[in-house]
N, C-alpha and C positions, 0 to 999 in steps of 0.2 A: 339802463341808468348807469352813469359813470360815477362810481363811489368817490373819485377824487374831487368831484364838483359839489359834494355834500358836506355839511357841517359834521364834525367828528361825532357829536352825540347822535345824530341821525344815522350816520354810517354804522356806528356800533349797534344801534337797535336793529337796523335792517340785516346786518350780518348775523346777529344772534337769532333773529327770526329765521333766516335762511338755514342756519345750522340746525335749528330745532326741527325744521321741516324736511331736512335732507333725505331722511329715510323714507318718507312717504310722498315726496313731491318731485317726481321725475319731470324732465322738461323735454320739449321738442322745439327745435329751431330750424329755420330754413338755411341750408348751406349753399344751395344753388337752385335754379328754377325747378330742377328735377331731383333734388336731393334734400333729405331731412336728416338731422342728427338727433338721436334720442339718447338722453343721459339719465342715469339713475345711480343710487348709492345703496349699498348694503343688501342683505338678503340672499346672497349666494347666486348660483347659476340661474339665468333668466331666459325664458323663451320670448321672442318678440314677434308680435302679430300686427298686420296692417289691415285696415278696412276703410271703406268710404262712408261708413255710417257710425255715428257716435254711440249708438246703442246695439251694435251688432254683437250677437253671441260669438264666443270664440270659435264655435264650429263653423261659422260663416266667414271668419277672418282668414287671412293668408299668413302662414308662419314664414318669416324671413330670416330668423336666427334662432338657434337652439343651444341652450346651455351656455349662454354668453356670460362670462365672468368679468369682463373688462369695465362694465358700468357705462359703456358708450357703444352705439352702433349707428352707422350711416346707412340709410336705406334709400333706394331709388324709388321715386314716385312720379310716374309720367301721366297719370290720369288727370282729367280736368277737374274732378271733384276734390274735396278736401280730405287729407289723410288723417285717420284716427288710429291711435296705437293702443294695443293691449300688451301689458307686460305680465307674464305668468311666472311666478316664482316656482322653480322646479321642486323645491324642498317641501313646501306646504300647499302648493296649488293656488296661492292667493293671486287674484287678478287686480291689476291697476290700470285704469284708463288714463290716457294723456293725449293732448293735441297741442298744436301751436297756439300760444296765447295771442300773439300779434298776427293778424292775417296778412298774407303776402300780397298786398294790392300794389299795383304800379303807381296809381295816383290817389291812393287813400291816405288817411291820416288817423292814427290812434284807434284803429278798428280792432277791438280786443274781445276775446272770449272770456267770460267770467267763470268758466269751468275749472274744476280741480281744487278749488280752495276748501279747506276743512270747514265743515259745518256742524250742525247739531247732531248729537247722539253718535259721534265718531264717524259720521258719513262725510261725503264730499259733494260739492256742487257738480251736477252733471255737465258734461261738455256739449257744445253745439246747440244750446237752448237760450242762452242769455248773452247778448252782445252789447257792448258800449262802444261808441265811436265819436269822432268829430264829424263835422258836416261832410257831405259827399258830392259836391257839385261838379267835380272834375274827373270822375271815374272814367277810365278807358273802356273800350268795348270789352276787352278781356276781363277787366275788373267787374264790369256789370254781369258778365256771364258767370263769374266766380260767385258773386253775391247771390245771383238767382238760385244757385245750387245749395245755398245754406238753408233753404226751407223757412225763410222768415215770413211769419204770418202777420206781424204787427210792427209798425215803425212809429215811435212816439218822438215828435220833434219838440225840443225844449226851447227853441229860439223865438225871438220876437218877430213881429210882423215885418219889420224892416230887414232883418237878417234873411228871412225866408224870401223876400222880394228879390234880393240880390243874388242869392244862391239857392235855387230850388233843390229839393232833396232828390238827387239822381238815383240813390239806392232804391227809393220807393217808386220812382217813376218807371223804373225798369224791372220791377217785380210786381207780384200780385198782392203785396202786403197791404193790410189795412193801415191807413195813415191817420194819425191823430196830432192835432196842433191846437193850442189855445192862444187866442190873440192877446198880446199885451205890447205896450210901446217899448221901443228900444231904450228910451230915456230911463226906464226902470233900472237898466244896467249900465248903458254906455255913457250916460251923463256924468258918471263918476270916473269914466275911463278916458274921456277926451283929452283932459289936461292933468295927468297925474303929476305929483311932485317930481322935480328933477332928481334922477338917480334912483327912483323907486324900482326895485327889481321885478315887481308884479303889482297889479292894482290892489290886491288884498293886503299887500305889505304897507300901503300908504294910508292906513286907517280906514280901508274899505272892506275889512273883513266882515262888516255888518251884512254884506251880501250873503255870506255863507249862513248867517242866522236868519235873515229875512226870507230867503228862498223857501224855507220850511213852510211858510204860509203863502207867499205870493205864487209859488209854483206848485202848490198842493193839487190843483186840478190836473196838471201834467203828471205828477207823481202818482195820483190816483189812477190815471189812465194806464200807466206802466203796470201797476199791480193788478188792475182788472184784466189786462191782456195776458199777464202771466197766469192768472187764475183761469182764464178762458181755455188755456191749453190747446190753442189752434195754430201750432207752429212756433218756431223760435221767435223771440221778441228782441228788438233792437231799439235803442233810444240814444239821443245825441243832442248836443248844443252845437256851437260853432267849433270850438277847440276840443271838445270831448274831455274836458278836465275839471271845470269848475261846477257848472250846473249839473253836468253829467256825473261828476265826482260825488255830489250830494245824493243824486238819485241812486248811484251804485252803492253808496254807504247804507242807504235805507234798504235796498234789495238784499244785499249781503247780510246785513244785520238781521233781517227777517228770517234768513236761512241759518242763523246761528254762527256765522263766520266771526271769529274774534276781531276786535277792533284793531289790534296791531297788524293783522293781515290786511284788513280793509285800508289802513293808512299806507301800507307798503304798496298795495295795488294802485292807490291814488298817485303815488310818486312815479309810477311807471310812465305816466303821460309825458313827462319832460323828455324822455328819450324816444318815446314812440310817436310823438307828433311830427307832422311834416306840414308846417303852417302854409307853405305855398299852395297846397292843394285843398285848403279849407275854405278859401274865398277866391273867386276869379278876380283878376284886375278890374277895378271899377273906376269910373270917372264920376265924381260927385256932381258935375254939371248935368249929367244925364239922369241924375236921381235927386232932384231938388228937394230939400227938406229931410233927406235920409241921413241921419247922423252916423249911421253905421258905415255908409260910403265914405264920409269924411274921416272917420276913425281909421279905416283900412288904407285910405289914400295917404294919410299922414304917416301911418306906420311903414308903408312901403317906401315913401320918400325918405325916411330916416335911415334906410338900409335894409339888408336882407331880414326877412321875418324869422324870428327865432322863438323857441319855447322858453319861457321864463320859469325859474324854479318855483315850486309850490310850497315853500316854507319861508319863515322869516329868518333874521340873522341869528337867532338862537337855535334854529333847527326845528322850530314848532310848525307843524303842518297847518295850512290855512283851514283844511277840513276839520281840524280839531275844534274850530269855532262852532261848527254844526253840532258836533257831539256835546259840546259845553252848553249850547242853547237847549238841546233836547233834555239834557240832564237837569238843568236848572228850571226849565219851564214845564216840562211834561213828566220828568222823573225817569223815563226810560224810553228806548226806541219803541218798544211794544206799546206803551201808553200813547206815544205820538201817533203811531200807525192806526191805533184804534180810534182816537179822538179826532184826528185831523183827516185821515184817509178812509176811515171805515173798514180798516183791515184788522179784525179782531182775532181772538184765539182760534176760532174755527178756520178762518181764512189762512192764518199763518201755518196751521197744521196741514192744510191742503197744499200750500206752497212747498213745504218741506217734503211732503209725499211726492210731489211732482218733480222737484228740482234737486233732490238729494239722493245719493245712492251709496 
């Protein structure tokens, strides 16, 4: 995310959040195809370990740096599998796990790991178990092999019938993941997007933020599938819509809230989609004439004709995140996320406790 593109109020809140988490939230970013940069702050000398498993004990990981005091280390990673990092504080032996949040796919978009965020009881979300992403119709062969190694057991598709017709889910087609999709017409979403008011930076900014409220009910079957698959504990779970930001953003807000992640952290994660999306890879070029009656084909054809596809900001002119509409609806209608999960999705206290046992460490 480029801070210069954000309203001052939002920039300030995100920087405050980043500063507050600096001591406990190291990062891993891809510097080159065979290199990752690990950064951390505070705590004295650190030993750096690498593994190809998110849950590997330190005894099974490879130490690549000892007593590093710089707060940054560049590691070489040539394996085909995904790298996971363990940081060991030499002073107290404390271990911190971290991995790349945005997965390095050639033709993927917004494919992110929800690991590492602070959750309930001072714990953090486990890495390598919950993924959010945009649609994946254009993955390369290398991308597909990379995704296959993630151990995904379930893929929940939040898209409409028409979207799925135009862009089949390549991630699930090339894995053994269980696939879940519930049919609903594209008009539920795209009828409001075909002709947005001139100059509107994002559909939700043009008086359509009701989508962020309505999805809590209209997409409840899909959200229920996500939670049921998380509870099943049969491999990693991924879910997505087309852009991986709106419907997927609401789903992520529910999942992270169930794990006790603070709202300000959830809202910050939501804003990452603007920088992490690659819209050209979310939908292949389509000719509406070949898909008569498919309003999604019309939508994307018009969007491409207007110029290069770009990710629009996810906040209004005042810096208010569109996702805040979801939280406002939950608070006013159900009173809390826990109450919503219980009444609408059947995820009660027992299920929430199991989720935290499975996905926090």
